[in-house]
C-alpha positions as semicolon CSV with decimal commas, in nm:
position;residue;x (nm);y (nm);z (nm)
1;M;0,935;-2,148;0,255
2;M;0,695;-1,868;0,182
3;M;0,400;-2,005;-0,009
4;M;0,080;-1,843;-0,129
5;M;-0,255;-2,010;-0,183
6;M;-0,442;-1,886;-0,488
7;M;-0,818;-1,949;-0,497
8;M;-0,967;-1,940;-0,845
9;D;-1,332;-2,047;-0,864
10;S;-1,337;-2,414;-0,763
11;S;-0,963;-2,483;-0,792
12;E;-0,665;-2,409;-0,574
13;E;-0,302;-2,356;-0,662
14;V;0,006;-2,323;-0,449
15;M;0,279;-2,076;-0,539
16;L;0,629;-2,053;-0,398
17;A;0,702;-1,682;-0,355
18;H;1,044;-1,725;-0,192
19;P;1,247;-2,017;-0,057
20;S;1,329;-1,990;0,313
21;E;1,691;-1,907;0,230
22;A;1,575;-1,598;0,040
23;I;1,373;-1,482;0,343
24;T;1,692;-1,499;0,550
25;V;1,864;-1,272;0,297
26;L;1,574;-1,024;0,299
27;K;1,572;-1,009;0,678
28;R;1,945;-0,937;0,683
29;L;1,921;-0,668;0,417
30;N;1,631;-0,490;0,587
31;S;1,816;-0,496;0,917
32;D;2,169;-0,413;0,802
33;E;2,114;-0,229;0,472
34;P;1,792;-0,024;0,506
35;D;1,952;0,252;0,299
36;R;2,016;0,033;-0,005
37;I;1,753;0,239;-0,187
38;G;1,893;0,589;-0,182
39;F;1,718;0,925;-0,203
40;K;1,851;1,268;-0,275
41;S;1,746;1,629;-0,237
42;L;1,843;1,946;-0,414
43;F;1,934;2,246;-0,198
44;R;1,929;2,583;-0,368
45;S;1,973;2,946;-0,274
46;G;2,017;3,203;-0,548
47;S;2,276;3,075;-0,793
48;I;2,416;2,816;-0,552
49;S;2,280;2,461;-0,560
50;E;2,395;2,131;-0,412
51;T;2,253;1,779;-0,407
52;T;2,296;1,550;-0,105
53;I;2,180;1,204;0,002
54;C;1,875;1,164;0,227
55;N;1,697;0,878;0,405
56;V;1,517;0,768;0,718
57;C;1,859;0,692;0,861
58;L;2,206;0,778;0,729
59;R;2,542;0,621;0,793
60;P;2,769;0,831;1,018
61;T;3,032;1,036;0,836
62;Q;3,226;1,352;0,903
63;Q;2,957;1,541;0,713
64;P;2,695;1,705;0,941
65;L;2,326;1,622;0,900
66;C;2,014;1,820;0,828
67;N;1,730;1,699;1,048
68;H;1,403;1,715;0,853
69;T;1,204;1,511;1,105
70;D;0,836;1,606;1,098
71;L;0,758;1,805;1,411
72;R;0,399;1,683;1,447
73;T;0,434;1,309;1,382
74;G;0,797;1,264;1,480
75;E;0,864;1,081;1,154
76;P;1,242;1,095;1,095
77;W;1,407;1,211;0,774
78;F;1,767;1,325;0,736
79;C;1,993;1,463;0,464
80;Y;2,365;1,517;0,460
81;K;2,413;1,890;0,499
82;P;2,532;2,077;0,189
83;K;2,877;2,232;0,223
84;N;2,773;2,582;0,129
85;L;2,401;2,601;0,206
86;G;2,174;2,581;0,508
87;C;1,931;2,300;0,578
88;D;1,631;2,523;0,504
89;A;1,741;2,555;0,139
90;R;1,612;2,207;0,055
91;I;1,365;2,229;-0,234
92;N;1,296;1,881;-0,373
93;H;1,316;1,503;-0,333
94;S;1,385;1,224;-0,580
95;L;1,512;0,868;-0,605
96;G;1,889;0,825;-0,582
97;C;2,124;0,534;-0,637
98;S;2,044;0,181;-0,523
99;T;2,268;-0,112;-0,433
100;Q;2,188;-0,481;-0,401
101;N;2,455;-0,569;-0,143
102;L;2,419;-0,939;-0,204
103;R;2,677;-1,193;-0,098
104;P;2,822;-1,438;-0,354
105;N;2,557;-1,664;-0,512
106;E;2,268;-1,506;-0,317
107;D;2,125;-1,376;-0,644
108;K;2,049;-1,740;-0,731
109;L;1,782;-1,734;-0,461
110;F;1,586;-1,477;-0,661
111;Q;1,549;-1,636;-1,005
112;S;1,226;-1,586;-1,195
113;G;1,079;-1,916;-1,310
114;V;1,308;-2,112;-1,077
115;N;1,246;-2,018;-0,714
116;L;1,077;-1,677;-0,738
117;K;0,699;-1,688;-0,776
118;V;0,674;-2,036;-0,924
119;Y;0,373;-2,266;-0,912
120;I;0,419;-2,592;-0,726
121;Q;0,269;-2,874;-0,926
122;A;0,078;-3,151;-0,751
123;S;0,283;-3,467;-0,713
124;G;-0,009;-3,690;-0,618
125;P;-0,369;-3,744;-0,729
126;A;-0,576;-3,443;-0,829
127;S;-0,850;-3,528;-0,577
128;V;-0,884;-3,676;-0,230
129;T;-1,158;-3,877;-0,063
130;A;-1,265;-3,772;0,286
131;L;-1,390;-4,065;0,497
132;P;-1,606;-4,020;0,809
133;K;-1,422;-4,044;1,139
134;K;-1,439;-4,385;1,296
135;E;-1,599;-4,418;1,636
136;G;-1,343;-4,367;1,909
137;Q;-1,079;-4,229;1,671
138;P;-0,878;-3,952;1,850
139;E;-0,876;-3,598;1,718
140;V;-0,562;-3,489;1,538
141;E;-0,448;-3,138;1,624
142;S;-0,278;-2,938;1,352
143;S;0,006;-2,698;1,434
144;T;-0,072;-2,495;1,123
145;V;-0,254;-2,168;1,181
146;K;-0,536;-2,143;0,930
147;V;-0,650;-1,802;0,814
148;A;-0,991;-1,789;0,650
149;P;-1,005;-1,600;0,319
150;S;-1,194;-1,271;0,321
151;G;-1,378;-1,352;-0,001
152;Y;-1,374;-1,510;-0,344
153;Y;-1,459;-1,431;-0,706
154;Y;-1,771;-1,562;-0,874
155;Q;-1,808;-1,478;-1,244
156;G;-1,547;-1,207;-1,200
157;V;-1,727;-1,035;-0,911
158;W;-1,579;-1,019;-0,562
159;Q;-1,794;-1,188;-0,298
160;A;-1,696;-1,086;0,053
161;L;-1,731;-1,334;0,336
162;G;-1,885;-1,151;0,631
163;G;-1,920;-0,779;0,688
164;T;-2,073;-0,541;0,438
165;T;-2,242;-0,689;0,133
166;V;-2,045;-0,586;-0,176
167;R;-2,276;-0,425;-0,431
168;Q;-2,215;-0,331;-0,794
169;F;-2,204;0,036;-0,892
170;N;-2,234;0,172;-1,244
171;A;-2,144;0,532;-1,327
172;S;-2,489;0,662;-1,233
173;A;-2,487;0,478;-0,899
174;I;-2,136;0,602;-0,823
175;S;-2,248;0,961;-0,879
176;Q;-2,548;0,912;-0,651
177;C;-2,335;0,745;-0,384
178;L;-2,074;1,021;-0,380
179;K;-2,321;1,307;-0,424
180;G;-2,250;1,580;-0,171
181;K;-1,936;1,408;-0,046
182;V;-1,568;1,495;-0,017
183;V;-1,335;1,200;-0,080
184;H;-0,984;1,233;0,060
185;M;-0,732;0,983;-0,084
186;H;-0,385;0,951;0,064
187;G;-0,109;0,701;0,002
188;D;0,085;0,563;-0,290
189;S;0,014;0,493;-0,655
190;T;-0,215;0,199;-0,575
191;V;-0,465;0,441;-0,415
192;R;-0,400;0,685;-0,699
193;Q;-0,554;0,411;-0,917
194;F;-0,884;0,472;-0,735
195;F;-0,869;0,841;-0,824
196;E;-0,790;0,758;-1,186
197;F;-1,069;0,497;-1,207
198;L;-1,333;0,735;-1,073
199;D;-1,205;1,015;-1,296
200;A;-1,242;0,791;-1,601
201;T;-1,586;0,662;-1,492
202;L;-1,772;0,972;-1,379
203;P;-1,863;1,191;-1,680
204;G;-1,922;1,500;-1,467
205;L;-1,589;1,488;-1,286
206;R;-1,329;1,744;-1,392
207;V;-0,965;1,729;-1,281
208;F;-0,798;2,061;-1,206
209;D;-0,443;2,112;-1,326
210;L;-0,244;2,183;-1,011
211;H;0,082;2,144;-1,205
212;G;0,188;1,858;-0,979
213;V;0,421;1,574;-1,071
214;A;0,258;1,328;-1,312
215;N;0,278;1,023;-1,084
216;T;0,258;1,178;-0,739
217;G;0,024;1,473;-0,775
218;P;-0,135;1,629;-0,584
219;F;-0,463;1,587;-0,777
220;I;-0,806;1,736;-0,721
221;A;-1,132;1,683;-0,913
222;L;-1,480;1,832;-0,887
223;D;-1,822;1,727;-1,012
224;Y;-2,005;2,057;-0,969
225;A;-2,351;1,925;-1,059
226;N;-2,335;1,647;-0,799
227;N;-2,128;1,843;-0,546
228;I;-1,851;1,582;-0,540
229;L;-1,498;1,683;-0,443
230;M;-1,219;1,427;-0,476
231;K;-0,857;1,472;-0,371
232;F;-0,542;1,262;-0,391
233;R;-0,208;1,328;-0,227
234;F;0,098;1,104;-0,207
235;H;0,228;1,012;0,137
236;A;0,549;1,173;0,263
237;P;0,893;1,010;0,216
238;P;1,014;0,751;0,156
239;I;0,890;0,795;-0,201
240;H;1,041;0,598;-0,490
241;S;1,002;0,859;-0,762
242;V;1,246;0,931;-1,041
243;H;1,071;1,266;-1,082
244;S;1,168;1,554;-0,859
245;I;0,899;1,631;-0,602
246;S;0,884;1,967;-0,429
247;T;0,933;1,933;-0,055
248;R;0,653;2,189;-0,018
249;E;0,414;1,917;-0,135
250;F;0,508;1,670;0,139
251;R;0,219;1,577;0,363
252;Y;0,224;1,302;0,622
253;I;-0,103;1,110;0,621
254;A;-0,152;1,160;0,996
255;N;-0,119;1,537;0,959
256;E;-0,363;1,541;0,669
257;I;-0,620;1,342;0,866
258;D;-0,583;1,584;1,156
259;E;-0,686;1,867;0,922
260;I;-1,012;1,695;0,824
261;I;-1,320;1,807;1,017
262;G;-1,499;1,482;0,939
263;G;-1,866;1,395;0,918
264;T;-2,111;1,176;0,730
265;N;-2,028;1,352;0,403
266;I;-1,654;1,277;0,436
267;V;-1,479;0,966;0,303
268;V;-1,113;0,906;0,388
269;V;-0,923;0,641;0,190
270;F;-0,557;0,564;0,245
271;D;-0,287;0,304;0,207
272;I;0,082;0,288;0,285
273;W;0,310;-0,011;0,227
274;A;0,488;-0,034;-0,109
275;H;0,763;0,220;-0,037
276;F;0,863;0,060;0,294
277;G;0,995;-0,268;0,154
278;T;1,361;-0,207;0,238
279;Y;1,319;-0,102;0,600
280;P;1,292;-0,294;0,927
281;M;0,931;-0,350;1,029
282;E;0,976;-0,102;1,313
283;T;0,995;0,180;1,058
284;Y;0,660;0,079;0,910
285;I;0,501;0,031;1,251
286;R;0,611;0,379;1,359
287;R;0,440;0,532;1,054
288;L;0,121;0,332;1,116
289;K;0,114;0,438;1,481
290;S;0,100;0,806;1,391
291;I;-0,177;0,737;1,137
292;H;-0,365;0,524;1,389
293;R;-0,361;0,805;1,645
294;A;-0,488;1,051;1,385
295;V;-0,771;0,816;1,282
296;V;-0,873;0,776;1,648
297;R;-0,886;1,155;1,684
298;L;-1,090;1,187;1,364
299;L;-1,346;0,928;1,471
300;D;-1,368;1,081;1,818
301;R;-1,463;1,423;1,680
302;A;-1,670;1,292;1,388
303;P;-1,784;0,929;1,437
304;G;-1,985;0,932;1,112
305;T;-1,674;0,970;0,895
306;V;-1,615;0,676;0,661
307;V;-1,253;0,559;0,687
308;V;-1,134;0,294;0,441
309;I;-0,787;0,139;0,430
310;R;-0,649;-0,040;0,125
311;T;-0,403;-0,312;0,219
312;G;-0,088;-0,408;0,034
313;A;-0,093;-0,683;-0,226
314;P;0,130;-0,930;-0,411
315;R;0,316;-0,798;-0,713
316;E;0,522;-0,918;-1,007
317;L;0,875;-1,000;-0,890
318;S;1,219;-0,993;-1,047
319;L;1,558;-0,993;-0,876
320;Y;1,538;-0,615;-0,830
321;Y;1,181;-0,601;-0,699
322;G;1,229;-0,920;-0,500
323;L;1,493;-0,734;-0,299
324;I;1,319;-0,398;-0,250
325;N;0,947;-0,477;-0,250
326;S;0,915;-0,849;-0,195
327;D;0,586;-1,025;-0,132
328;W;0,734;-1,148;0,194
329;Q;0,781;-0,794;0,324
330;S;0,442;-0,687;0,185
331;L;0,277;-0,976;0,367
332;Q;0,437;-0,868;0,695
333;C;0,304;-0,515;0,637
334;Y;-0,039;-0,660;0,559
335;K;-0,047;-0,853;0,886
336;V;0,075;-0,559;1,094
337;L;-0,178;-0,319;0,941
338;R;-0,469;-0,554;1,009
339;I;-0,363;-0,597;1,370
340;M;-0,301;-0,228;1,438
341;F;-0,638;-0,110;1,308
342;K;-0,841;-0,398;1,450
343;G;-1,121;-0,275;1,673
344;L;-1,145;0,071;1,517
345;N;-1,450;0,175;1,318
346;V;-1,260;0,152;0,990
347;H;-1,309;-0,064;0,682
348;L;-1,056;-0,267;0,487
349;I;-1,024;-0,319;0,116
350;D;-0,842;-0,651;0,136
351;A;-0,625;-0,600;-0,170
352;W;-0,401;-0,889;-0,067
353;E;-0,683;-1,141;-0,097
354;M;-0,845;-0,970;-0,395
355;V;-0,525;-0,987;-0,601
356;L;-0,426;-1,331;-0,476
357;A;-0,763;-1,486;-0,559
358;H;-0,786;-1,342;-0,910
359;H;-0,670;-1,532;-1,219
360;L;-0,488;-1,229;-1,364
361;P;-0,111;-1,205;-1,305
362;H;0,011;-1,023;-0,998
363;N;0,090;-0,659;-1,058
364;I;0,173;-0,382;-0,812
365;H;-0,087;-0,183;-1,005
366;P;-0,373;-0,433;-1,037
367;P;-0,548;-0,436;-1,376
368;P;-0,890;-0,269;-1,424
369;P;-1,110;-0,572;-1,339
370;I;-0,954;-0,593;-0,992
371;V;-0,957;-0,216;-0,936
372;E;-1,325;-0,207;-1,033
373;N;-1,401;-0,469;-0,769
374;M;-1,204;-0,267;-0,514
375;I;-1,406;0,043;-0,602
376;N;-1,725;-0,157;-0,549
377;V;-1,599;-0,254;-0,203
378;L;-1,515;0,109;-0,126
379;L;-1,858;0,232;-0,238
380;S;-2,035;-0,049;-0,053
381;Y;-1,878;0,082;0,268
382;T;-1,969;0,439;0,173
383;C;-2,327;0,369;0,062
384;P;-2,429;0,026;0,196
385;Q;-2,792;0,066;0,087
386;M;-2,714;0,151;-0,274
387;G;-2,589;-0,042;-0,577
388;S;-2,725;-0,363;-0,719
């Protein structure tokens, strides 16, 4: 079974995210049906337009393929070739059809309130008494691997265990911290929340209308008085967006990082996880490898650059989201990301722990109290001597 421990002040709760049988289903789907979330692109030239299916990998058919693999990172992306147009006529990307591909009765393994994100009530006493070990009593070794939490909440404020002291930043302190800095944000909508939070908090920040897509951007904001420049750009496909996104706006995070000169006035914040929930872990690892190499190059040429990574986090689950963005898959991404960037001079915003430990319900877009705590962690890395 996949269980989660929730720490809330002095109490602990245990939640069943998925039964073990559901994990077996998810593993099979990610291995055999990675294209169950479909994407499509519009190809257009003059008055001729065609729409075809696209993905990281496509099932073989008689229809030839357009290879849109990124030349710099090697990240694969393919579309079925239009019948009457060339591959270079591709102009946009959007979400296509999705299929569940469940076998009979497998949907019963993903029932909200039954076996999907349900609390497990204690069956014994609410407290235990720990007695001192008797002299000569042998040690008992546990086969369970224990992972220490990265922090806890006290009166609604995140207290990190080890590492940088998390300080509190009001609007004035945020402006002083970011004064003279360029903040590059890359990733999905959970990092876009950081952009939106700072935009709403800093009175001098002005967002320029770049006429981007409402949910995916790109976005740019400037506080002229404090010389603060803030940017956000969505990561390249896969992107689960019902809105059409121009392919000219696609930027792989690794390529974007390679374009940054770096320095003590540069802050780079990124995340990538939520849109990889239907793929084998190898697909996610490949994307992280290219980003890892770019981060190494950045820190080699500009060691003073502040690089902060937001991890994935638990979310609300239904049958649909349990199959395409399950907490089980997100947890695997969380573990892989931590391992791959271990040892580099980068900082983590441990969103997994910060959402898990909070009393508010899980949400892929954490509510403002949690986002505010994440911003305080980000700024504590950026300006460790500031705040209160």
